[in-house]
All heavy atoms as a GROMACS GRO file, in nm:
protein
  586
    1MET      N    1   9.430  10.403  11.869
    1MET     CA    2   9.373  10.288  11.804
    1MET      C    3   9.395  10.296  11.653
    1MET      O    4   9.395  10.197  11.586
    1MET     CB    5   9.225  10.277  11.836
    1MET     CG    6   9.159  10.162  11.763
    1MET     SD    7   9.019  10.094  11.845
    1MET     CE    8   9.092   9.976  11.950
    2GLY      N    9   9.412  10.415  11.601
    2GLY     CA   10   9.440  10.428  11.459
    2GLY      C   11   9.576  10.369  11.427
    2GLY      O   12   9.671  10.386  11.501
    3SER      N   13   9.584  10.298  11.318
    3SER     CA   14   9.711  10.243  11.274
    3SER      C   15   9.710  10.237  11.122
    3SER      O   16   9.605  10.240  11.060
    3SER     CB   17   9.735  10.104  11.334
    3SER     OG   18   9.633  10.016  11.295
    4VAL      N   19   9.828  10.230  11.065
    4VAL     CA   20   9.837  10.223  10.920
    4VAL      C   21   9.784  10.088  10.875
    4VAL      O   22   9.821   9.985  10.929
    4VAL     CB   23   9.983  10.243  10.873
    4VAL    CG1   24   9.994  10.228  10.723
    4VAL    CG2   25  10.033  10.380  10.915
    5GLY      N   26   9.693  10.089  10.779
    5GLY     CA   27   9.633   9.965  10.732
    5GLY      C   28   9.586   9.977  10.589
    5GLY      O   29   9.611  10.077  10.522
    6PHE      N   30   9.517   9.876  10.543
    6PHE     CA   31   9.466   9.872  10.406
    6PHE      C   32   9.354   9.972  10.389
    6PHE      O   33   9.266   9.983  10.472
    6PHE     CB   34   9.416   9.731  10.375
    6PHE     CG   35   9.354   9.720  10.239
    6PHE    CD1   36   9.433   9.723  10.125
    6PHE    CD2   37   9.218   9.708  10.225
    6PHE    CE1   38   9.376   9.713   9.999
    6PHE    CE2   39   9.160   9.697  10.100
    6PHE     CZ   40   9.239   9.700   9.987
    7SER      N   41   9.355  10.043  10.279
    7SER     CA   42   9.250  10.139  10.249
    7SER      C   43   9.194  10.111  10.111
    7SER      O   44   9.270  10.099  10.015
    7SER     CB   45   9.304  10.282  10.254
    7SER     OG   46   9.209  10.373  10.206
    8LYS      N   47   9.063  10.102  10.100
    8LYS     CA   48   9.000  10.076   9.970
    8LYS      C   49   9.004  10.198   9.880
    8LYS      O   50   8.978  10.188   9.762
    8LYS     CB   51   8.858  10.027   9.990
    8LYS     CG   52   8.854   9.890  10.054
    8LYS     CD   53   8.714   9.840  10.071
    8LYS     CE   54   8.718   9.702  10.134
    8LYS     NZ   55   8.588   9.647  10.156
    9ASP      N   56   9.035  10.314   9.936
    9ASP     CA   57   9.044  10.434   9.853
    9ASP      C   58   9.187  10.487   9.844
    9ASP      O   59   9.210  10.605   9.830
    9ASP     CB   60   8.947  10.542   9.901
    9ASP     CG   61   8.969  10.582  10.045
    9ASP    OD1   62   9.052  10.519  10.113
    9ASP    OD2   63   8.903  10.676  10.090
   10CYS      N   64   9.284  10.396   9.854
   10CYS     CA   65   9.427  10.423   9.833
   10CYS      C   66   9.487  10.522   9.932
   10CYS      O   67   9.581  10.595   9.900
   10CYS     CB   68   9.451  10.471   9.689
   10CYS     SG   69   9.404  10.347   9.567
   11LYS      N   70   9.439  10.528  10.053
   11LYS     CA   71   9.497  10.614  10.156
   11LYS      C   72   9.574  10.527  10.256
   11LYS      O   73   9.556  10.537  10.376
   11LYS     CB   74   9.387  10.694  10.226
   11LYS     CG   75   9.319  10.790  10.133
   11LYS     CD   76   9.214  10.869  10.206
   11LYS     CE   77   9.146  10.965  10.109
   11LYS     NZ   78   9.038  11.039  10.172
   12PHE      N   79   9.662  10.442  10.204
   12PHE     CA   80   9.730  10.343  10.287
   12PHE      C   81   9.839  10.400  10.376
   12PHE      O   82   9.889  10.331  10.462
   12PHE     CB   83   9.786  10.231  10.200
   12PHE     CG   84   9.878  10.280  10.091
   12PHE    CD1   85  10.012  10.298  10.116
   12PHE    CD2   86   9.828  10.310   9.965
   12PHE    CE1   87  10.096  10.343  10.017
   12PHE    CE2   88   9.912  10.354   9.865
   12PHE     CZ   89  10.046  10.373   9.890
   13LYS      N   90   9.875  10.526  10.360
   13LYS     CA   91   9.980  10.584  10.444
   13LYS      C   92   9.923  10.666  10.560
   13LYS      O   93   9.997  10.723  10.637
   13LYS     CB   94  10.071  10.672  10.359
   13LYS     CG   95  10.152  10.593  10.259
   13LYS     CD   96  10.246  10.680  10.182
   13LYS     CE   97  10.322  10.598  10.080
   13LYS     NZ   98  10.412  10.677  10.000
   14GLU      N   99   9.791  10.672  10.573
   14GLU     CA  100   9.727  10.749  10.678
   14GLU      C  101   9.676  10.657  10.788
   14GLU      O  102   9.639  10.543  10.763
   14GLU     CB  103   9.609  10.829  10.619
   14GLU     CG  104   9.654  10.929  10.514
   14GLU     CD  105   9.537  11.002  10.452
   14GLU    OE1  106   9.427  11.002  10.511
   14GLU    OE2  107   9.555  11.059  10.344
   15ALA      N  108   9.673  10.708  10.912
   15ALA     CA  109   9.617  10.630  11.023
   15ALA      C  110   9.469  10.609  10.998
   15ALA      O  111   9.398  10.698  10.952
   15ALA     CB  112   9.638  10.702  11.154
   16GLN      N  113   9.422  10.488  11.030
   16GLN     CA  114   9.283  10.451  11.005
   16GLN      C  115   9.229  10.371  11.122
   16GLN      O  116   9.304  10.320  11.204
   16GLN     CB  117   9.274  10.363  10.881
   16GLN     CG  118   9.328  10.427  10.756
   16GLN     CD  119   9.328  10.329  10.641
   16GLN    OE1  120   9.225  10.272  10.610
   16GLN    NE2  121   9.443  10.309  10.580
   17ILE      N  122   9.096  10.360  11.127
   17ILE     CA  123   9.029  10.267  11.218
   17ILE      C  124   8.932  10.186  11.134
   17ILE      O  125   8.896  10.225  11.024
   17ILE     CB  126   8.954  10.339  11.332
   17ILE    CG1  127   8.843  10.428  11.277
   17ILE    CG2  128   9.050  10.416  11.421
   17ILE    CD1  129   8.747  10.478  11.383
   18VAL      N  130   8.890  10.071  11.186
   18VAL     CA  131   8.787   9.990  11.122
   18VAL      C  132   8.668   9.991  11.216
   18VAL      O  133   8.682   9.966  11.336
   18VAL     CB  134   8.836   9.845  11.099
   18VAL    CG1  135   8.725   9.757  11.046
   18VAL    CG2  136   8.955   9.845  11.003
   19LEU      N  137   8.551  10.021  11.163
   19LEU     CA  138   8.429  10.030  11.243
   19LEU      C  139   8.332   9.920  11.202
   19LEU      O  140   8.295   9.909  11.085
   19LEU     CB  141   8.363  10.167  11.221
   19LEU     CG  142   8.231  10.190  11.290
   19LEU    CD1  143   8.252  10.205  11.441
   19LEU    CD2  144   8.164  10.314  11.234
   20ALA      N  145   8.294   9.835  11.298
   20ALA     CA  146   8.191   9.735  11.275
   20ALA      C  147   8.061   9.795  11.326
   20ALA      O  148   8.047   9.824  11.445
   20ALA     CB  149   8.223   9.606  11.351
   21LEU      N  150   7.966   9.817  11.237
   21LEU     CA  151   7.839   9.882  11.272
   21LEU      C  152   7.727   9.779  11.269
   21LEU      O  153   7.709   9.708  11.170
   21LEU     CB  154   7.810   9.995  11.172
   21LEU     CG  155   7.679  10.070  11.191
   21LEU    CD1  156   7.679  10.145  11.324
   21LEU    CD2  157   7.658  10.166  11.076
   22ILE      N  158   7.652   9.771  11.378
   22ILE     CA  159   7.539   9.680  11.388
   22ILE      C  160   7.412   9.764  11.377
   22ILE      O  161   7.395   9.861  11.450
   22ILE     CB  162   7.538   9.606  11.525
   22ILE    CG1  163   7.674   9.545  11.557
   22ILE    CG2  164   7.427   9.504  11.530
   22ILE    CD1  165   7.721   9.438  11.466
   23THR      N  166   7.323   9.726  11.284
   23THR     CA  167   7.199   9.801  11.264
   23THR      C  168   7.078   9.710  11.272
   23THR      O  169   7.089   9.588  11.262
   23THR     CB  170   7.197   9.871  11.126
   23THR    OG1  171   7.193   9.771  11.024
   23THR    CG2  172   7.317   9.960  11.105
   24THR      N  173   6.961   9.771  11.288
   24THR     CA  174   6.835   9.697  11.280
   24THR      C  175   6.808   9.668  11.132
   24THR      O  176   6.877   9.718  11.044
   24THR     CB  177   6.718   9.779  11.335
   24THR    OG1  178   6.698   9.893  11.251
   24THR    CG2  179   6.744   9.821  11.478
   25THR      N  180   6.704   9.592  11.104
   25THR     CA  181   6.668   9.564  10.964
   25THR      C  182   6.624   9.690  10.892
   25THR      O  183   6.625   9.695  10.769
   25THR     CB  184   6.556   9.458  10.956
   25THR    OG1  185   6.445   9.502  11.034
   25THR    CG2  186   6.604   9.323  11.004
   26ASP      N  187   6.588   9.794  10.968
   26ASP     CA  188   6.551   9.923  10.908
   26ASP      C  189   6.672  10.014  10.889
   26ASP      O  190   6.658  10.128  10.844
   26ASP     CB  191   6.447   9.994  10.994
   26ASP     CG  192   6.314   9.920  10.997
   26ASP    OD1  193   6.276   9.865  10.893
   26ASP    OD2  194   6.250   9.918  11.104
   27GLY      N  195   6.791   9.968  10.928
   27GLY     CA  196   6.912  10.047  10.910
   27GLY      C  197   6.945  10.140  11.026
   27GLY      O  198   7.037  10.220  11.017
   28LEU      N  199   6.872  10.129  11.137
   28LEU     CA  200   6.902  10.213  11.253
   28LEU      C  201   7.018  10.154  11.332
   28LEU      O  202   7.018  10.035  11.364
   28LEU     CB  203   6.779  10.223  11.343
   28LEU     CG  204   6.656  10.286  11.279
   28LEU    CD1  205   6.535  10.272  11.370
   28LEU    CD2  206   6.682  10.431  11.246
   29PRO      N  207   7.119  10.233  11.365
   29PRO     CA  208   7.234  10.180  11.438
   29PRO      C  209   7.197  10.145  11.582
   29PRO      O  210   7.127  10.220  11.648
   29PRO     CB  211   7.335  10.295  11.434
   29PRO     CG  212   7.254  10.417  11.405
   29PRO     CD  213   7.132  10.373  11.332
   30ILE      N  214   7.243  10.028  11.628
   30ILE     CA  215   7.217   9.988  11.766
   30ILE      C  216   7.345   9.959  11.844
   30ILE      O  217   7.346   9.960  11.965
   30ILE     CB  218   7.123   9.866  11.775
   30ILE    CG1  219   7.177   9.747  11.698
   30ILE    CG2  220   6.984   9.902  11.728
   30ILE    CD1  221   7.098   9.619  11.716
   31SER      N  222   7.455   9.934  11.772
   31SER     CA  223   7.581   9.906  11.840
   31SER      C  224   7.696   9.920  11.740
   31SER      O  225   7.674   9.918  11.619
   31SER     CB  226   7.580   9.763  11.896
   31SER     OG  227   7.697   9.735  11.968
   32TYR      N  228   7.816   9.935  11.793
   32TYR     CA  229   7.934   9.940  11.708
   32TYR      C  230   8.055   9.892  11.786
   32TYR      O  231   8.053   9.887  11.908
   32TYR     CB  232   7.958  10.080  11.651
   32TYR     CG  233   8.000  10.180  11.756
   32TYR    CD1  234   8.134  10.204  11.784
   32TYR    CD2  235   7.905  10.251  11.828
   32TYR    CE1  236   8.172  10.296  11.880
   32TYR    CE2  237   7.941  10.342  11.925
   32TYR     CZ  238   8.074  10.364  11.951
   32TYR     OH  239   8.112  10.453  12.048
   33LYS      N  240   8.157   9.856  11.715
   33LYS     CA  241   8.284   9.816  11.775
   33LYS      C  242   8.395   9.873  11.687
   33LYS      O  243   8.386   9.867  11.564
   33LYS     CB  244   8.294   9.664  11.784
   33LYS     CG  245   8.415   9.613  11.857
   33LYS     CD  246   8.398   9.467  11.893
   33LYS     CE  247   8.518   9.411  11.965
   33LYS     NZ  248   8.547   9.474  12.092
   34VAL      N  249   8.497   9.928  11.749
   34VAL     CA  250   8.608   9.989  11.677
   34VAL      C  251   8.730   9.898  11.686
   34VAL      O  252   8.762   9.845  11.793
   34VAL     CB  253   8.641  10.129  11.735
   34VAL    CG1  254   8.761  10.190  11.666
   34VAL    CG2  255   8.519  10.221  11.725
   35PHE      N  256   8.797   9.879  11.573
   35PHE     CA  257   8.916   9.795  11.564
   35PHE      C  258   9.033   9.878  11.511
   35PHE      O  259   9.012   9.979  11.444
   35PHE     CB  260   8.892   9.678  11.468
   35PHE     CG  261   8.786   9.582  11.512
   35PHE    CD1  262   8.653   9.603  11.478
   35PHE    CD2  263   8.819   9.471  11.587
   35PHE    CE1  264   8.555   9.514  11.518
   35PHE    CE2  265   8.721   9.381  11.627
   35PHE     CZ  266   8.589   9.403  11.593
   36PRO      N  267   9.157   9.836  11.537
   36PRO     CA  268   9.273   9.906  11.478
   36PRO      C  269   9.265   9.906  11.326
   36PRO      O  270   9.207   9.814  11.266
   36PRO     CB  271   9.393   9.823  11.526
   36PRO     CG  272   9.344   9.751  11.647
   36PRO     CD  273   9.199   9.726  11.625
   37GLY      N  274   9.321  10.006  11.264
   37GLY     CA  275   9.313  10.023  11.120
   37GLY      C  276   9.377   9.913  11.038
   37GLY      O  277   9.345   9.897  10.921
   38ASN      N  278   9.464   9.835  11.098
   38ASN     CA  279   9.527   9.726  11.022
   38ASN      C  280   9.454   9.593  11.042
   38ASN      O  281   9.506   9.488  11.008
   38ASN     CB  282   9.674   9.712  11.060
   38ASN     CG  283   9.695   9.679  11.206
   38ASN    OD1  284   9.601   9.676  11.285
   38ASN    ND2  285   9.818   9.654  11.243
   39THR      N  286   9.331   9.597  11.094
   39THR     CA  287   9.251   9.476  11.112
   39THR      C  288   9.170   9.453  10.986
   39THR      O  289   9.096   9.540  10.942
   39THR     CB  290   9.154   9.491  11.231
   39THR    OG1  291   9.226   9.527  11.348
   39THR    CG2  292   9.078   9.362  11.256
   40HIS      N  293   9.185   9.336  10.926
   40HIS     CA  294   9.106   9.305  10.805
   40HIS      C  295   8.962   9.282  10.847
   40HIS      O  296   8.934   9.227  10.953
   40HIS     CB  297   9.162   9.181  10.736
   40HIS     CG  298   9.106   9.160  10.599
   40HIS    ND1  299   8.983   9.105  10.579
   40HIS    CD2  300   9.153   9.193  10.477
   40HIS    CE1  301   8.957   9.102  10.450
   40HIS    NE2  302   9.059   9.155  10.386
   41GLU      N  303   8.868   9.321  10.762
   41GLU     CA  304   8.726   9.313  10.798
   41GLU      C  305   8.681   9.171  10.828
   41GLU      O  306   8.586   9.150  10.904
   41GLU     CB  307   8.640   9.375  10.688
   41GLU     CG  308   8.659   9.315  10.553
   41GLU     CD  309   8.597   9.396  10.441
   41GLU    OE1  310   8.553   9.509  10.462
   41GLU    OE2  311   8.593   9.343  10.330
   42VAL      N  312   8.748   9.070  10.774
   42VAL     CA  313   8.714   8.931  10.805
   42VAL      C  314   8.728   8.905  10.955
   42VAL      O  315   8.650   8.831  11.014
   42VAL     CB  316   8.803   8.834  10.725
   42VAL    CG1  317   8.786   8.692  10.771
   42VAL    CG2  318   8.774   8.846  10.576
   43LYS      N  319   8.825   8.968  11.017
   43LYS     CA  320   8.851   8.945  11.160
   43LYS      C  321   8.763   9.030  11.251
   43LYS      O  322   8.774   9.021  11.373
   43LYS     CB  323   8.998   8.969  11.190
   43LYS     CG  324   9.085   8.870  11.114
   43LYS     CD  325   9.228   8.879  11.154
   43LYS     CE  326   9.305   8.784  11.067
   43LYS     NZ  327   9.389   8.698  11.138
   44THR      N  328   8.675   9.112  11.196
   44THR     CA  329   8.586   9.194  11.277
   44THR      C  330   8.449   9.129  11.296
   44THR      O  331   8.379   9.160  11.391
   44THR     CB  332   8.564   9.334  11.215
   44THR    OG1  333   8.496   9.321  11.091
   44THR    CG2  334   8.696   9.405  11.195
   45LEU      N  335   8.411   9.040  11.207
   45LEU     CA  336   8.276   8.985  11.206
   45LEU      C  337   8.242   8.908  11.334
   45LEU      O  338   8.145   8.940  11.403
   45LEU     CB  339   8.256   8.896  11.084
   45LEU     CG  340   8.118   8.833  11.070
   45LEU    CD1  341   8.010   8.939  11.060
   45LEU    CD2  342   8.115   8.741  10.949
   46MET      N  343   8.318   8.807  11.366
   46MET     CA  344   8.284   8.723  11.481
   46MET      C  345   8.292   8.799  11.614
   46MET      O  346   8.200   8.786  11.696
   46MET     CB  347   8.372   8.597  11.484
   46MET     CG  348   8.342   8.502  11.369
   46MET     SD  349   8.165   8.466  11.342
   46MET     CE  350   8.125   8.380  11.492
   47PRO      N  351   8.395   8.880  11.640
   47PRO     CA  352   8.394   8.956  11.765
   47PRO      C  353   8.272   9.050  11.777
   47PRO      O  354   8.213   9.062  11.884
   47PRO     CB  355   8.523   9.037  11.761
   47PRO     CG  356   8.614   8.959  11.672
   47PRO     CD  357   8.523   8.897  11.570
   48ALA      N  358   8.234   9.114  11.668
   48ALA     CA  359   8.118   9.204  11.671
   48ALA      C  360   7.989   9.125  11.697
   48ALA      O  361   7.904   9.168  11.776
   48ALA     CB  362   8.108   9.282  11.541
   49LEU      N  363   7.973   9.010  11.632
   49LEU     CA  364   7.853   8.929  11.652
   49LEU      C  365   7.846   8.872  11.794
   49LEU      O  366   7.740   8.868  11.856
   49LEU     CB  367   7.845   8.817  11.549
   49LEU     CG  368   7.820   8.859  11.405
   49LEU    CD1  369   7.820   8.738  11.313
   49LEU    CD2  370   7.691   8.937  11.392
   50GLU      N  371   7.959   8.827  11.846
   50GLU     CA  372   7.961   8.773  11.983
   50GLU      C  373   7.926   8.880  12.085
   50GLU      O  374   7.852   8.854  12.180
   50GLU     CB  375   8.097   8.711  12.014
   50GLU     CG  376   8.120   8.579  11.946
   50GLU     CD  377   8.014   8.476  11.980
   50GLU    OE1  378   7.973   8.464  12.098
   50GLU    OE2  379   7.968   8.406  11.888
   51GLU      N  380   7.977   9.001  12.067
   51GLU     CA  381   7.945   9.110  12.158
   51GLU      C  382   7.796   9.143  12.151
   51GLU      O  383   7.732   9.166  12.253
   51GLU     CB  384   8.027   9.234  12.123
   51GLU     CG  385   8.014   9.343  12.226
   51GLU     CD  386   8.115   9.453  12.202
   51GLU    OE1  387   8.236   9.424  12.196
   51GLU    OE2  388   8.071   9.569  12.192
   52LEU      N  389   7.740   9.140  12.033
   52LEU     CA  390   7.598   9.166  12.014
   52LEU      C  391   7.514   9.059  12.084
   52LEU      O  392   7.417   9.090  12.152
   52LEU     CB  393   7.566   9.169  11.865
   52LEU     CG  394   7.423   9.204  11.826
   52LEU    CD1  395   7.393   9.349  11.862
   52LEU    CD2  396   7.401   9.180  11.679
   53ARG      N  397   7.551   8.933  12.069
   53ARG     CA  398   7.479   8.824  12.136
   53ARG      C  399   7.476   8.843  12.287
   53ARG      O  400   7.373   8.826  12.351
   53ARG     CB  401   7.545   8.690  12.107
   53ARG     CG  402   7.514   8.631  11.975
   53ARG     CD  403   7.586   8.495  11.968
   53ARG     NE  404   7.591   8.447  11.834
   53ARG     CZ  405   7.505   8.360  11.784
   53ARG    NH1  406   7.409   8.312  11.858
   53ARG    NH2  407   7.517   8.319  11.660
   54LYS      N  408   7.591   8.877  12.344
   54LYS     CA  409   7.600   8.893  12.489
   54LYS      C  410   7.523   9.016  12.537
   54LYS      O  411   7.452   9.010  12.637
   54LYS     CB  412   7.747   8.905  12.531
   54LYS     CG  413   7.824   8.777  12.515
   54LYS     CD  414   7.969   8.798  12.550
   54LYS     CE  415   8.050   8.674  12.519
   54LYS     NZ  416   8.193   8.696  12.541
   55GLU      N  417   7.539   9.126  12.469
   55GLU     CA  418   7.478   9.252  12.512
   55GLU      C  419   7.325   9.247  12.507
   55GLU      O  420   7.258   9.300  12.596
   55GLU     CB  421   7.528   9.367  12.425
   55GLU     CG  422   7.479   9.503  12.469
   55GLU     CD  423   7.540   9.616  12.388
   55GLU    OE1  424   7.636   9.594  12.311
   55GLU    OE2  425   7.489   9.729  12.402
   56PHE      N  426   7.270   9.183  12.406
   56PHE     CA  427   7.125   9.183  12.388
   56PHE      C  428   7.060   9.046  12.407
   56PHE      O  429   6.942   9.030  12.382
   56PHE     CB  430   7.089   9.238  12.249
   56PHE     CG  431   7.129   9.381  12.232
   56PHE    CD1  432   7.243   9.415  12.160
   56PHE    CD2  433   7.053   9.484  12.287
   56PHE    CE1  434   7.280   9.546  12.144
   56PHE    CE2  435   7.089   9.616  12.271
   56PHE     CZ  436   7.203   9.648  12.199
   57ASP      N  437   7.138   8.945  12.450
   57ASP     CA  438   7.088   8.809  12.472
   57ASP      C  439   7.012   8.759  12.348
   57ASP      O  440   6.897   8.716  12.355
   57ASP     CB  441   7.000   8.802  12.596
   57ASP     CG  442   6.971   8.659  12.638
   57ASP    OD1  443   7.056   8.570  12.613
   57ASP    OD2  444   6.863   8.634  12.693
   58ILE      N  445   7.077   8.766  12.233
   58ILE     CA  446   7.018   8.729  12.105
   58ILE      C  447   7.059   8.586  12.070
   58ILE      O  448   7.175   8.550  12.082
   58ILE     CB  449   7.063   8.826  11.994
   58ILE    CG1  450   7.009   8.965  12.024
   58ILE    CG2  451   7.019   8.778  11.858
   58ILE    CD1  452   7.059   9.071  11.929
   59GLN      N  453   6.962   8.508  12.026
   59GLN     CA  454   6.989   8.370  11.987
   59GLN      C  455   7.014   8.356  11.837
   59GLN      O  456   7.096   8.276  11.794
   59GLN     CB  457   6.872   8.279  12.028
   59GLN     CG  458   6.847   8.280  12.177
   59GLN     CD  459   6.969   8.239  12.258
   59GLN    OE1  460   7.033   8.139  12.229
   59GLN    NE2  461   7.002   8.317  12.359
   60THR      N  462   6.943   8.432  11.754
   60THR     CA  463   6.954   8.421  11.610
   60THR      C  464   6.995   8.555  11.551
   60THR      O  465   6.937   8.657  11.584
   60THR     CB  466   6.820   8.379  11.546
   60THR    OG1  467   6.778   8.257  11.606
   60THR    CG2  468   6.833   8.361  11.396
   61ILE      N  469   7.096   8.554  11.465
   61ILE     CA  470   7.144   8.676  11.401
   61ILE      C  471   7.146   8.654  11.250
   61ILE      O  472   7.194   8.552  11.203
   61ILE     CB  473   7.286   8.713  11.449
   61ILE    CG1  474   7.285   8.745  11.598
   61ILE    CG2  475   7.342   8.828  11.368
   61ILE    CD1  476   7.421   8.771  11.657
   62GLU      N  477   7.094   8.749  11.177
   62GLU     CA  478   7.104   8.750  11.031
   62GLU      C  479   7.194   8.866  10.995
   62GLU      O  480   7.183   8.974  11.053
   62GLU     CB  481   6.967   8.771  10.967
   62GLU     CG  482   6.871   8.657  10.993
   62GLU     CD  483   6.737   8.681  10.929
   62GLU    OE1  484   6.729   8.756  10.829
   62GLU    OE2  485   6.639   8.625  10.979
   63PHE      N  486   7.283   8.845  10.901
   63PHE     CA  487   7.372   8.954  10.862
   63PHE      C  488   7.397   8.951  10.713
   63PHE      O  489   7.378   8.849  10.647
   63PHE     CB  490   7.504   8.951  10.940
   63PHE     CG  491   7.590   8.832  10.909
   63PHE    CD1  492   7.687   8.840  10.810
   63PHE    CD2  493   7.574   8.714  10.975
   63PHE    CE1  494   7.766   8.731  10.779
   63PHE    CE2  495   7.652   8.604  10.945
   63PHE     CZ  496   7.748   8.614  10.848
   64ALA      N  497   7.439   9.064  10.663
   64ALA     CA  498   7.475   9.076  10.521
   64ALA      C  499   7.620   9.119  10.513
   64ALA      O  500   7.665   9.201  10.592
   64ALA     CB  501   7.385   9.178  10.452
   65ALA      N  502   7.692   9.063  10.420
   65ALA     CA  503   7.833   9.099  10.401
   65ALA      C  504   7.869   9.078  10.255
   65ALA      O  505   7.802   9.003  10.183
   65ALA     CB  506   7.922   9.012  10.490
   66ASP      N  507   7.975   9.144  10.213
   66ASP     CA  508   8.018   9.122  10.075
   66ASP      C  509   8.085   8.985  10.063
   66ASP      O  510   8.121   8.923  10.163
   66ASP     CB  511   8.106   9.235  10.024
   66ASP     CG  512   8.237   9.248  10.098
   66ASP    OD1  513   8.282   9.151  10.161
   66ASP    OD2  514   8.296   9.356  10.092
   67ARG      N  515   8.102   8.938   9.943
   67ARG     CA  516   8.153   8.804   9.924
   67ARG      C  517   8.294   8.785   9.977
   67ARG      O  518   8.333   8.675  10.015
   67ARG     CB  519   8.136   8.765   9.779
   67ARG     CG  520   8.259   8.750   9.698
   67ARG     CD  521   8.230   8.710   9.559
   67ARG     NE  522   8.232   8.833   9.480
   67ARG     CZ  523   8.243   8.837   9.351
   67ARG    NH1  524   8.248   8.726   9.283
   67ARG    NH2  525   8.250   8.949   9.286
   68ASP      N  526   8.376   8.890   9.983
   68ASP     CA  527   8.512   8.880  10.034
   68ASP      C  528   8.513   8.840  10.181
   68ASP      O  529   8.594   8.760  10.224
   68ASP     CB  530   8.584   9.012  10.014
   68ASP     CG  531   8.733   9.001  10.042
   68ASP    OD1  532   8.794   8.902   9.996
   68ASP    OD2  533   8.787   9.089  10.110
   69VAL      N  534   8.421   8.893  10.259
   69VAL     CA  535   8.413   8.860  10.402
   69VAL      C  536   8.369   8.715  10.420
   69VAL      O  537   8.420   8.643  10.505
   69VAL     CB  538   8.316   8.954  10.476
   69VAL    CG1  539   8.289   8.906  10.617
   69VAL    CG2  540   8.372   9.096  10.478
   70LEU      N  541   8.274   8.671  10.340
   70LEU     CA  542   8.218   8.538  10.359
   70LEU      C  543   8.307   8.425  10.310
   70LEU      O  544   8.296   8.314  10.359
   70LEU     CB  545   8.082   8.530  10.288
   70LEU     CG  546   7.978   8.627  10.342
   70LEU    CD1  547   7.851   8.618  10.259
   70LEU    CD2  548   7.949   8.602  10.488
   71ARG      N  549   8.396   8.449  10.217
   71ARG     CA  550   8.476   8.338  10.165
   71ARG      C  551   8.611   8.323  10.234
   71ARG      O  552   8.677   8.223  10.220
   71ARG     CB  553   8.494   8.349  10.015
   71ARG     CG  554   8.595   8.449   9.973
   71ARG     CD  555   8.616   8.447   9.824
   71ARG     NE  556   8.666   8.579   9.791
   71ARG     CZ  557   8.675   8.628   9.673
   71ARG    NH1  558   8.637   8.557   9.572
   71ARG    NH2  559   8.720   8.747   9.653
   72ARG      N  560   8.654   8.423  10.310
   72ARG     CA  561   8.784   8.412  10.379
   72ARG      C  562   8.768   8.352  10.516
   72ARG      O  563   8.669   8.373  10.583
   72ARG     CB  564   8.847   8.551  10.393
   72ARG     CG  565   8.891   8.606  10.262
   72ARG     CD  566   8.971   8.728  10.285
   72ARG     NE  567   9.005   8.789  10.158
   72ARG     CZ  568   9.099   8.878  10.144
   72ARG    NH1  569   9.166   8.921  10.247
   72ARG    NH2  570   9.125   8.930  10.027
   73LYS      N  571   8.869   8.282  10.560
   73LYS     CA  572   8.869   8.225  10.694
   73LYS      C  573   8.933   8.326  10.788
   73LYS      O  574   9.040   8.377  10.758
   73LYS     CB  575   8.945   8.093  10.697
   73LYS     CG  576   8.878   7.986  10.617
   73LYS     CD  577   8.953   7.857  10.625
   73LYS     CE  578   8.883   7.752  10.542
   73LYS     NZ  579   8.953   7.626  10.540
   74PRO      N  580   8.868   8.353  10.904
   74PRO     CA  581   8.926   8.449  11.000
   74PRO      C  582   9.055   8.401  11.061
   74PRO      O  583   9.088   8.288  11.063
   74PRO     CB  584   8.820   8.466  11.105
   74PRO     CG  585   8.707   8.378  11.070
   74PRO     CD  586   8.741   8.304  10.945
   0.00000   0.00000   0.00000
């Protein structure tokens, strides 16, 4: 699953993975999803949220993200 992708710490030649981590409001981890390293974080949001909705039968989700994730179209 690791693939060469964008790295925020300039390690662009190394294999990487992208981890979408779902936590409670207290910061406790409850779920995660792993994506190939060349997946931009914008493309991880909706699949992770949809999986969370199905797994826990959740109707309302609140999330926090940096402005780069929120302004780009998946």
